[in-house]
C-alpha positions, 0 to 999 in steps of 0.5 A: 494489528493492534488497537489501544484506547488512550486516556480521556481528557477534558481539554482535548490535548490529543489534538495538540499532541497530534498537530505537534507531530504534524508540525514537526514532520513526524505526522500527517493529517489523513482525514478530518471527518464530519467537522462541517465548515472546518473541512473547507478551510485551506489553513486551519489551526489546532485550536479550531478543531479543539473548539469544535470538539469542546462545543459539541461536548458541552451538550452533555455536562455530566461527562467531565472528560469527553475526549476519545483518543485511540491508536491503531498500529500495524507491525512494521511497515506491512500496512500503508497509511491509505490502508490504515485510514480505511481500517480506522474508518471501519473501526470507528463505525464499529465502535459507534463513532463513525458519524462523530467529528474526528481526526486521523493522523498518521505517525512515522516516528516509530518502526511501526506504521500507526494512526491516532484518532481523536474525537468526542464521546458526546454525540450530536444529540448530547448523549454519551456514546456507549463505552461498555466493555470498550476495550474488549469490543475494540479488539473484537472489532479490529480482528473482524475488520482485519479478517474481512480485509484479508479476505477482500485483498485475497479475492482481489488477487485471485481475480487476476489472470495468472498461470503460476503460484509465483505470479500470484505471490508477485501480485500479493507482494506488489500490493504489500500483502505477501503475508496473506498468501498463507491464508489462501485456501488452495481450492480457491486458486484458479489458473487462467492464462492471461490474455494473449491479445493484451500481451501484444498490446503491452509489447507495442507499448514497451517498444514505444516507450523503451526508446524514450526512457531509461529502464528505471524511468520506463518502469516508473512511467508504466506503473504510475501512468498505465498501471503496468508493473515490472518486477525484475528477478535476481539473486545474490546481487547478480544481474537480472535473469528475468522479469514479471509483468503485472498488468494491474489495469486489466488484471493480467500477470505475465512472465516477462518473456511472454510480452518481450524478452528481457534482453530485447527490452534492455536493448530497446532503450539502450540509446535512451539510457545513453542520452538520458543526461541530456533530456529534461527529467523534472516531470519524472518522479524517479526513485534514485534508490533503485539498484544499478546492475553492475554488469550492464550499467542499466538501472533496474528495479530488482526484487528478490526472486520468490521462486528462484529454484524453479527458474534457475535452469542449471540448478534444476539440471543438477538436481535432475528436475524437469524443466517447467515454466513456473514464471 
């Protein structure tokens, strides 16, 4: 995570820069904080925010360039806009700007997800917010925030009931935190068998909805409506040989066969798959980029297997390794 404080300005040109990004479809306003009545407007103009910041800054005539403009950037798409917004808020608090009126705008015009923050250096009492060692403090603040954030995300994943390392990795991967696995202290990992009673409930849910939706729609429905994520495992573009069930609603991770064998799951919605073209789907937000399994013609959400060798029985046999249930 990188943070950079940009040049100050007397005219708050940072507002126009960011609202131009929004108008061109390359930016999204994530938050307008502490702007009072402006926050309630359904239609706002860039000039409204600029006027507000200028009026507040006018309380201190000694500061000729009161604009505070910063960028917080992640590596690639490793951090989503919701997390960037949360990080931006914590960083503003750490820098002494948390109670200031400020804008947070997400930019999608580069290979790295990032947000711009624009506010004023003058507080409500007309005092200039401390800018001593500002760049150094900003770096220290973002590092501490990320350290705490990683710890919180790891603790959240460890709070699930799982029985294998692969399942723990799947939990982190599903939340976009795969890189955090290497930061986990092995001594903090506790294996707990997920609830068998909940597995029975999930089986009943799968049976009910698999008859109504195609596999891709079933996965979408379960994830968005019930907090249940299906991660199918494959290798080298071959048909899926298994799947993992992440029960985010009750924090359980299952090997798919513990809930319903993959073949049974696919067979259960075969009729729905065949008749899906005659059923209205406007209410379903289906990701059309999901892969199609050429062997079965059933669309399934394929994720690269994170522990394929542990599951691939023939390979394990050739290497004369013991059969163990690691999924």
